[in-house]
Gaussian input, Z-matrix of N, CA and C with variables (Angstrom, degrees):
# hf/3-21g

backbone

0 1
 N
 C     1     B1
 C     2     B2     1     A1
 N     3     B3     2     A2     1     D1
 C     4     B4     3     A3     2     D2
 C     5     B5     4     A4     3     D3
 N     6     B6     5     A5     4     D4
 C     7     B7     6     A6     5     D5
 C     8     B8     7     A7     6     D6
 N     9     B9     8     A8     7     D7
 C    10    B10     9     A9     8     D8
 C    11    B11    10    A10     9     D9
 N    12    B12    11    A11    10    D10
 C    13    B13    12    A12    11    D11
 C    14    B14    13    A13    12    D12
 N    15    B15    14    A14    13    D13
 C    16    B16    15    A15    14    D14
 C    17    B17    16    A16    15    D15
 N    18    B18    17    A17    16    D16
 C    19    B19    18    A18    17    D17
 C    20    B20    19    A19    18    D18
 N    21    B21    20    A20    19    D19
 C    22    B22    21    A21    20    D20
 C    23    B23    22    A22    21    D21
 N    24    B24    23    A23    22    D22
 C    25    B25    24    A24    23    D23
 C    26    B26    25    A25    24    D24
 N    27    B27    26    A26    25    D25
 C    28    B28    27    A27    26    D26
 C    29    B29    28    A28    27    D27
 N    30    B30    29    A29    28    D28
 C    31    B31    30    A30    29    D29
 C    32    B32    31    A31    30    D30
 N    33    B33    32    A32    31    D31
 C    34    B34    33    A33    32    D32
 C    35    B35    34    A34    33    D33
 N    36    B36    35    A35    34    D34
 C    37    B37    36    A36    35    D35
 C    38    B38    37    A37    36    D36
 N    39    B39    38    A38    37    D37
 C    40    B40    39    A39    38    D38
 C    41    B41    40    A40    39    D39
 N    42    B42    41    A41    40    D40
 C    43    B43    42    A42    41    D41
 C    44    B44    43    A43    42    D42
 N    45    B45    44    A44    43    D43
 C    46    B46    45    A45    44    D44
 C    47    B47    46    A46    45    D45
 N    48    B48    47    A47    46    D46
 C    49    B49    48    A48    47    D47
 C    50    B50    49    A49    48    D48
 N    51    B51    50    A50    49    D49
 C    52    B52    51    A51    50    D50
 C    53    B53    52    A52    51    D51
 N    54    B54    53    A53    52    D52
 C    55    B55    54    A54    53    D53
 C    56    B56    55    A55    54    D54
 N    57    B57    56    A56    55    D55
 C    58    B58    57    A57    56    D56
 C    59    B59    58    A58    57    D57
 N    60    B60    59    A59    58    D58
 C    61    B61    60    A60    59    D59
 C    62    B62    61    A61    60    D60
 N    63    B63    62    A62    61    D61
 C    64    B64    63    A63    62    D62
 C    65    B65    64    A64    63    D63
 N    66    B66    65    A65    64    D64
 C    67    B67    66    A66    65    D65
 C    68    B68    67    A67    66    D66
 N    69    B69    68    A68    67    D67
 C    70    B70    69    A69    68    D68
 C    71    B71    70    A70    69    D69
 N    72    B72    71    A71    70    D70
 C    73    B73    72    A72    71    D71
 C    74    B74    73    A73    72    D72
 N    75    B75    74    A74    73    D73
 C    76    B76    75    A75    74    D74
 C    77    B77    76    A76    75    D75
 N    78    B78    77    A77    76    D76
 C    79    B79    78    A78    77    D77
 C    80    B80    79    A79    78    D78
 N    81    B81    80    A80    79    D79
 C    82    B82    81    A81    80    D80
 C    83    B83    82    A82    81    D81
 N    84    B84    83    A83    82    D82
 C    85    B85    84    A84    83    D83
 C    86    B86    85    A85    84    D84
 N    87    B87    86    A86    85    D85
 C    88    B88    87    A87    86    D86
 C    89    B89    88    A88    87    D87
 N    90    B90    89    A89    88    D88
 C    91    B91    90    A90    89    D89
 C    92    B92    91    A91    90    D90
 N    93    B93    92    A92    91    D91
 C    94    B94    93    A93    92    D92
 C    95    B95    94    A94    93    D93
 N    96    B96    95    A95    94    D94
 C    97    B97    96    A96    95    D95
 C    98    B98    97    A97    96    D96
 N    99    B99    98    A98    97    D97
 C   100   B100    99    A99    98    D98
 C   101   B101   100   A100    99    D99
 N   102   B102   101   A101   100   D100
 C   103   B103   102   A102   101   D101
 C   104   B104   103   A103   102   D102
 N   105   B105   104   A104   103   D103
 C   106   B106   105   A105   104   D104
 C   107   B107   106   A106   105   D105
 N   108   B108   107   A107   106   D106
 C   109   B109   108   A108   107   D107
 C   110   B110   109   A109   108   D108
 N   111   B111   110   A110   109   D109
 C   112   B112   111   A111   110   D110
 C   113   B113   112   A112   111   D111
 N   114   B114   113   A113   112   D112
 C   115   B115   114   A114   113   D113
 C   116   B116   115   A115   114   D114
 N   117   B117   116   A116   115   D115
 C   118   B118   117   A117   116   D116
 C   119   B119   118   A118   117   D117
 N   120   B120   119   A119   118   D118
 C   121   B121   120   A120   119   D119
 C   122   B122   121   A121   120   D120
 N   123   B123   122   A122   121   D121
 C   124   B124   123   A123   122   D122
 C   125   B125   124   A124   123   D123
 N   126   B126   125   A125   124   D124
 C   127   B127   126   A126   125   D125
 C   128   B128   127   A127   126   D126
 N   129   B129   128   A128   127   D127
 C   130   B130   129   A129   128   D128
 C   131   B131   130   A130   129   D129
 N   132   B132   131   A131   130   D130
 C   133   B133   132   A132   131   D131
 C   134   B134   133   A133   132   D132
 N   135   B135   134   A134   133   D133
 C   136   B136   135   A135   134   D134
 C   137   B137   136   A136   135   D135
 N   138   B138   137   A137   136   D136
 C   139   B139   138   A138   137   D137
 C   140   B140   139   A139   138   D138
 N   141   B141   140   A140   139   D139
 C   142   B142   141   A141   140   D140
 C   143   B143   142   A142   141   D141
 N   144   B144   143   A143   142   D142
 C   145   B145   144   A144   143   D143
 C   146   B146   145   A145   144   D144
 N   147   B147   146   A146   145   D145
 C   148   B148   147   A147   146   D146
 C   149   B149   148   A148   147   D147
 N   150   B150   149   A149   148   D148
 C   151   B151   150   A150   149   D149
 C   152   B152   151   A151   150   D150
 N   153   B153   152   A152   151   D151
 C   154   B154   153   A153   152   D152
 C   155   B155   154   A154   153   D153
 N   156   B156   155   A155   154   D154
 C   157   B157   156   A156   155   D155
 C   158   B158   157   A157   156   D156
 N   159   B159   158   A158   157   D157
 C   160   B160   159   A159   158   D158
 C   161   B161   160   A160   159   D159
 N   162   B162   161   A161   160   D160
 C   163   B163   162   A162   161   D161
 C   164   B164   163   A163   162   D162
 N   165   B165   164   A164   163   D163
 C   166   B166   165   A165   164   D164
 C   167   B167   166   A166   165   D165
 N   168   B168   167   A167   166   D166
 C   169   B169   168   A168   167   D167
 C   170   B170   169   A169   168   D168
 N   171   B171   170   A170   169   D169
 C   172   B172   171   A171   170   D170
 C   173   B173   172   A172   171   D171
 N   174   B174   173   A173   172   D172
 C   175   B175   174   A174   173   D173
 C   176   B176   175   A175   174   D174
 N   177   B177   176   A176   175   D175
 C   178   B178   177   A177   176   D176
 C   179   B179   178   A178   177   D177
 N   180   B180   179   A179   178   D178
 C   181   B181   180   A180   179   D179
 C   182   B182   181   A181   180   D180
 N   183   B183   182   A182   181   D181
 C   184   B184   183   A183   182   D182
 C   185   B185   184   A184   183   D183
 N   186   B186   185   A185   184   D184
 C   187   B187   186   A186   185   D185
 C   188   B188   187   A187   186   D186
 N   189   B189   188   A188   187   D187
 C   190   B190   189   A189   188   D188
 C   191   B191   190   A190   189   D189
 N   192   B192   191   A191   190   D190
 C   193   B193   192   A192   191   D191
 C   194   B194   193   A193   192   D192
 N   195   B195   194   A194   193   D193
 C   196   B196   195   A195   194   D194
 C   197   B197   196   A196   195   D195
 N   198   B198   197   A197   196   D196
 C   199   B199   198   A198   197   D197
 C   200   B200   199   A199   198   D198
 N   201   B201   200   A200   199   D199
 C   202   B202   201   A201   200   D200
 C   203   B203   202   A202   201   D201
 N   204   B204   203   A203   202   D202
 C   205   B205   204   A204   203   D203
 C   206   B206   205   A205   204   D204
 N   207   B207   206   A206   205   D205
 C   208   B208   207   A207   206   D206
 C   209   B209   208   A208   207   D207
 N   210   B210   209   A209   208   D208
 C   211   B211   210   A210   209   D209
 C   212   B212   211   A211   210   D210
 N   213   B213   212   A212   211   D211
 C   214   B214   213   A213   212   D212
 C   215   B215   214   A214   213   D213
 N   216   B216   215   A215   214   D214
 C   217   B217   216   A216   215   D215
 C   218   B218   217   A217   216   D216
 N   219   B219   218   A218   217   D217
 C   220   B220   219   A219   218   D218
 C   221   B221   220   A220   219   D219
 N   222   B222   221   A221   220   D220
 C   223   B223   222   A222   221   D221
 C   224   B224   223   A223   222   D222
 N   225   B225   224   A224   223   D223
 C   226   B226   225   A225   224   D224
 C   227   B227   226   A226   225   D225
 N   228   B228   227   A227   226   D226
 C   229   B229   228   A228   227   D227
 C   230   B230   229   A229   228   D228
 N   231   B231   230   A230   229   D229
 C   232   B232   231   A231   230   D230
 C   233   B233   232   A232   231   D231

   B1=1.4580
   B2=1.5229
   B3=1.3267
   B4=1.4563
   B5=1.5097
   B6=1.3141
   B7=1.4482
   B8=1.5212
   B9=1.3189
   B10=1.4568
   B11=1.5166
   B12=1.3115
   B13=1.4558
   B14=1.5229
   B15=1.3258
   B16=1.4601
   B17=1.5198
   B18=1.3255
   B19=1.4547
   B20=1.5229
   B21=1.3322
   B22=1.4556
   B23=1.5186
   B24=1.3381
   B25=1.4600
   B26=1.5239
   B27=1.3169
   B28=1.4653
   B29=1.5227
   B30=1.3215
   B31=1.4550
   B32=1.5144
   B33=1.3141
   B34=1.4587
   B35=1.5224
   B36=1.3127
   B37=1.4624
   B38=1.5185
   B39=1.3160
   B40=1.4595
   B41=1.5166
   B42=1.3231
   B43=1.4533
   B44=1.5179
   B45=1.3152
   B46=1.4626
   B47=1.5241
   B48=1.3095
   B49=1.4654
   B50=1.5211
   B51=1.3176
   B52=1.4609
   B53=1.5215
   B54=1.3013
   B55=1.4590
   B56=1.5258
   B57=1.3129
   B58=1.4632
   B59=1.5261
   B60=1.3063
   B61=1.4577
   B62=1.5266
   B63=1.3134
   B64=1.4641
   B65=1.5266
   B66=1.3214
   B67=1.4584
   B68=1.5257
   B69=1.3373
   B70=1.4529
   B71=1.5237
   B72=1.3109
   B73=1.4583
   B74=1.5241
   B75=1.3253
   B76=1.4497
   B77=1.5292
   B78=1.3287
   B79=1.4548
   B80=1.5217
   B81=1.3172
   B82=1.4552
   B83=1.5164
   B84=1.3014
   B85=1.4553
   B86=1.5243
   B87=1.3232
   B88=1.4600
   B89=1.5205
   B90=1.3110
   B91=1.4554
   B92=1.5208
   B93=1.3110
   B94=1.4601
   B95=1.5225
   B96=1.3078
   B97=1.4577
   B98=1.5140
   B99=1.3058
   B100=1.4498
   B101=1.5187
   B102=1.3147
   B103=1.4549
   B104=1.5231
   B105=1.3296
   B106=1.4594
   B107=1.5191
   B108=1.3243
   B109=1.4656
   B110=1.5214
   B111=1.3320
   B112=1.4636
   B113=1.5253
   B114=1.3369
   B115=1.4592
   B116=1.5225
   B117=1.3182
   B118=1.4578
   B119=1.5223
   B120=1.3257
   B121=1.4601
   B122=1.5246
   B123=1.3218
   B124=1.4606
   B125=1.5234
   B126=1.3434
   B127=1.4551
   B128=1.5212
   B129=1.3322
   B130=1.4614
   B131=1.5232
   B132=1.3393
   B133=1.4663
   B134=1.5283
   B135=1.3403
   B136=1.4655
   B137=1.5269
   B138=1.3167
   B139=1.4655
   B140=1.5224
   B141=1.3305
   B142=1.4612
   B143=1.5269
   B144=1.3277
   B145=1.4659
   B146=1.5251
   B147=1.3332
   B148=1.4648
   B149=1.5221
   B150=1.3185
   B151=1.4659
   B152=1.5235
   B153=1.3316
   B154=1.4650
   B155=1.5230
   B156=1.3334
   B157=1.4654
   B158=1.5222
   B159=1.3247
   B160=1.4563
   B161=1.5247
   B162=1.3228
   B163=1.4548
   B164=1.5243
   B165=1.3320
   B166=1.4661
   B167=1.5228
   B168=1.3333
   B169=1.4644
   B170=1.5250
   B171=1.3252
   B172=1.4625
   B173=1.5259
   B174=1.3532
   B175=1.4686
   B176=1.5244
   B177=1.3328
   B178=1.4579
   B179=1.5227
   B180=1.3287
   B181=1.4591
   B182=1.5270
   B183=1.3404
   B184=1.4679
   B185=1.5238
   B186=1.3200
   B187=1.4643
   B188=1.5292
   B189=1.3412
   B190=1.4680
   B191=1.5245
   B192=1.3317
   B193=1.4568
   B194=1.5195
   B195=1.3249
   B196=1.4562
   B197=1.5197
   B198=1.3103
   B199=1.4638
   B200=1.5255
   B201=1.3262
   B202=1.4590
   B203=1.5252
   B204=1.3423
   B205=1.4571
   B206=1.5173
   B207=1.3209
   B208=1.4586
   B209=1.5229
   B210=1.2948
   B211=1.4532
   B212=1.5166
   B213=1.3070
   B214=1.4530
   B215=1.5209
   B216=1.3187
   B217=1.4578
   B218=1.5221
   B219=1.3079
   B220=1.4541
   B221=1.5222
   B222=1.3236
   B223=1.4563
   B224=1.5188
   B225=1.3157
   B226=1.4578
   B227=1.5174
   B228=1.3143
   B229=1.4614
   B230=1.5203
   B231=1.3159
   B232=1.4684
   B233=1.5083
   A1=109.19
   A2=114.46
   A3=119.28
   A4=109.95
   A5=115.86
   A6=120.87
   A7=110.66
   A8=115.49
   A9=120.65
   A10=106.62
   A11=116.98
   A12=122.38
   A13=108.18
   A14=116.53
   A15=121.13
   A16=108.72
   A17=116.96
   A18=120.88
   A19=110.45
   A20=116.55
   A21=120.76
   A22=110.09
   A23=116.63
   A24=118.76
   A25=115.84
   A26=120.29
   A27=120.01
   A28=111.41
   A29=116.43
   A30=120.52
   A31=114.45
   A32=117.21
   A33=120.98
   A34=109.51
   A35=114.88
   A36=120.26
   A37=108.70
   A38=116.45
   A39=121.85
   A40=107.89
   A41=116.20
   A42=120.61
   A43=110.08
   A44=116.18
   A45=121.15
   A46=108.13
   A47=115.77
   A48=120.57
   A49=108.68
   A50=115.57
   A51=120.49
   A52=108.65
   A53=114.92
   A54=119.45
   A55=106.84
   A56=116.17
   A57=119.46
   A58=109.75
   A59=115.27
   A60=119.85
   A61=109.18
   A62=116.40
   A63=121.44
   A64=110.76
   A65=117.41
   A66=121.03
   A67=111.71
   A68=117.23
   A69=120.58
   A70=112.25
   A71=117.59
   A72=120.83
   A73=112.77
   A74=116.64
   A75=120.09
   A76=112.16
   A77=116.94
   A78=121.45
   A79=108.57
   A80=116.35
   A81=119.20
   A82=111.02
   A83=115.22
   A84=121.07
   A85=106.53
   A86=116.15
   A87=119.77
   A88=110.53
   A89=116.17
   A90=120.75
   A91=116.27
   A92=119.14
   A93=119.74
   A94=113.49
   A95=118.21
   A96=118.73
   A97=111.69
   A98=115.30
   A99=121.06
   A100=108.89
   A101=116.09
   A102=120.46
   A103=110.09
   A104=116.43
   A105=122.23
   A106=106.97
   A107=116.39
   A108=120.87
   A109=111.40
   A110=116.22
   A111=123.81
   A112=113.22
   A113=117.72
   A114=121.36
   A115=108.24
   A116=115.69
   A117=120.44
   A118=109.67
   A119=116.58
   A120=122.05
   A121=107.86
   A122=116.33
   A123=121.36
   A124=109.05
   A125=116.75
   A126=120.44
   A127=111.72
   A128=116.82
   A129=121.45
   A130=109.95
   A131=116.82
   A132=121.42
   A133=112.20
   A134=117.39
   A135=120.67
   A136=110.92
   A137=116.74
   A138=120.20
   A139=110.49
   A140=115.77
   A141=119.87
   A142=110.41
   A143=117.07
   A144=120.78
   A145=110.83
   A146=116.49
   A147=120.58
   A148=110.63
   A149=116.15
   A150=120.62
   A151=110.95
   A152=117.32
   A153=120.28
   A154=111.53
   A155=117.23
   A156=120.54
   A157=110.73
   A158=115.22
   A159=120.92
   A160=110.65
   A161=116.07
   A162=120.30
   A163=110.65
   A164=117.16
   A165=120.47
   A166=110.65
   A167=116.49
   A168=119.76
   A169=111.54
   A170=117.24
   A171=121.19
   A172=111.35
   A173=116.02
   A174=121.54
   A175=112.51
   A176=115.79
   A177=121.21
   A178=108.68
   A179=116.99
   A180=119.77
   A181=108.66
   A182=118.01
   A183=120.74
   A184=112.96
   A185=117.04
   A186=120.13
   A187=112.21
   A188=116.42
   A189=119.40
   A190=112.79
   A191=116.45
   A192=119.62
   A193=108.95
   A194=116.15
   A195=121.14
   A196=109.29
   A197=115.70
   A198=120.34
   A199=111.84
   A200=118.23
   A201=119.81
   A202=111.82
   A203=117.47
   A204=120.74
   A205=113.96
   A206=118.20
   A207=119.14
   A208=110.35
   A209=115.77
   A210=122.15
   A211=107.83
   A212=117.02
   A213=120.75
   A214=108.97
   A215=116.04
   A216=121.75
   A217=108.29
   A218=117.30
   A219=121.37
   A220=109.26
   A221=115.97
   A222=121.96
   A223=110.09
   A224=117.73
   A225=121.47
   A226=108.34
   A227=116.34
   A228=120.76
   A229=108.89
   A230=117.19
   A231=121.34
   A232=110.89
   D1=147.06
   D2=179.47
   D3=-153.43
   D4=-163.73
   D5=-179.08
   D6=-125.22
   D7=150.42
   D8=167.08
   D9=-121.86
   D10=131.00
   D11=179.89
   D12=-109.92
   D13=119.72
   D14=179.70
   D15=-104.36
   D16=124.08
   D17=-176.89
   D18=-121.34
   D19=127.83
   D20=174.70
   D21=-82.64
   D22=162.93
   D23=-170.57
   D24=-124.34
   D25=-0.46
   D26=-177.06
   D27=-103.08
   D28=78.67
   D29=175.95
   D30=82.46
   D31=-50.94
   D32=-179.84
   D33=-107.49
   D34=149.66
   D35=178.89
   D36=-109.25
   D37=119.57
   D38=177.37
   D39=-104.71
   D40=129.84
   D41=-174.48
   D42=-123.11
   D43=133.97
   D44=175.25
   D45=-134.94
   D46=133.65
   D47=178.70
   D48=-107.68
   D49=135.19
   D50=177.68
   D51=-132.30
   D52=144.02
   D53=170.12
   D54=-80.78
   D55=131.31
   D56=-177.60
   D57=-137.53
   D58=161.73
   D59=176.84
   D60=-84.82
   D61=164.59
   D62=-178.62
   D63=-59.71
   D64=-35.99
   D65=-178.05
   D66=-64.14
   D67=-29.39
   D68=-178.55
   D69=-80.53
   D70=-3.47
   D71=-177.60
   D72=-94.77
   D73=15.42
   D74=-177.23
   D75=-85.71
   D76=39.44
   D77=176.95
   D78=-99.85
   D79=143.93
   D80=-179.71
   D81=-82.58
   D82=149.88
   D83=175.19
   D84=-94.77
   D85=113.88
   D86=-176.27
   D87=-124.35
   D88=129.27
   D89=170.56
   D90=82.68
   D91=-20.37
   D92=-174.38
   D93=-110.91
   D94=-21.44
   D95=-176.33
   D96=-169.95
   D97=-175.73
   D98=179.50
   D99=-152.16
   D100=166.21
   D101=179.76
   D102=-93.41
   D103=139.36
   D104=175.64
   D105=-141.11
   D106=115.81
   D107=-177.62
   D108=52.15
   D109=43.34
   D110=177.52
   D111=65.56
   D112=18.21
   D113=174.70
   D114=-116.98
   D115=149.62
   D116=-179.19
   D117=-86.27
   D118=125.20
   D119=177.64
   D120=-108.27
   D121=120.21
   D122=-177.72
   D123=-95.22
   D124=124.41
   D125=179.92
   D126=-77.95
   D127=-37.48
   D128=-176.42
   D129=-81.87
   D130=122.51
   D131=-175.52
   D132=-61.86
   D133=-39.61
   D134=-179.49
   D135=-64.67
   D136=-41.97
   D137=178.17
   D138=-65.62
   D139=-38.84
   D140=-179.19
   D141=-64.02
   D142=-44.83
   D143=179.72
   D144=-63.64
   D145=-41.90
   D146=179.13
   D147=-61.03
   D148=-43.53
   D149=-179.96
   D150=-63.71
   D151=-42.80
   D152=-179.97
   D153=-65.24
   D154=-40.12
   D155=177.61
   D156=-63.48
   D157=-40.65
   D158=179.75
   D159=-63.43
   D160=-42.66
   D161=-179.95
   D162=-64.19
   D163=-38.58
   D164=177.83
   D165=-61.85
   D166=-40.64
   D167=-178.36
   D168=-66.04
   D169=-23.44
   D170=176.91
   D171=-99.90
   D172=10.78
   D173=-178.66
   D174=55.61
   D175=42.27
   D176=178.16
   D177=-111.70
   D178=136.88
   D179=175.90
   D180=-89.80
   D181=152.06
   D182=-179.57
   D183=-55.12
   D184=-30.45
   D185=-179.04
   D186=-66.95
   D187=-21.01
   D188=-176.90
   D189=-85.62
   D190=-14.12
   D191=-177.73
   D192=-99.08
   D193=118.51
   D194=179.04
   D195=-114.52
   D196=161.21
   D197=-177.31
   D198=-57.87
   D199=-31.71
   D200=-178.64
   D201=-72.96
   D202=-13.87
   D203=-176.39
   D204=-102.34
   D205=-11.09
   D206=-176.16
   D207=-139.49
   D208=139.46
   D209=178.93
   D210=-126.65
   D211=135.90
   D212=178.75
   D213=-107.80
   D214=124.99
   D215=178.73
   D216=-117.77
   D217=132.09
   D218=179.35
   D219=-106.14
   D220=129.82
   D221=-179.87
   D222=-123.49
   D223=141.57
   D224=171.49
   D225=-81.08
   D226=128.26
   D227=179.86
   D228=-92.26
   D229=121.97
   D230=-178.37
   D231=-84.78

C-alpha cells in the first residue's frame, strides 16, 4: 500500500490521498522532483511544503516516505 498525491496547478493546490497497490505506483515523476537515495526530492518549494503538511496530518515523518511509496501527478485544473 502507498499514497498518490494529486496536485492542481492553477493558483490553488487540490490534494487527494488514495490508498493504492504497488502496481499502481508505476507512474513517472516528471517536472516536480527526482529520486535521491530512494527518497523523493521536491524541487518546487510550494509542493514540498504541501507534501510535508500532508504527511503531518497523517502522522508520517519525512523519513518514512520514500520515492517508491509516493507518486506526484500534476493536473491542469479547467
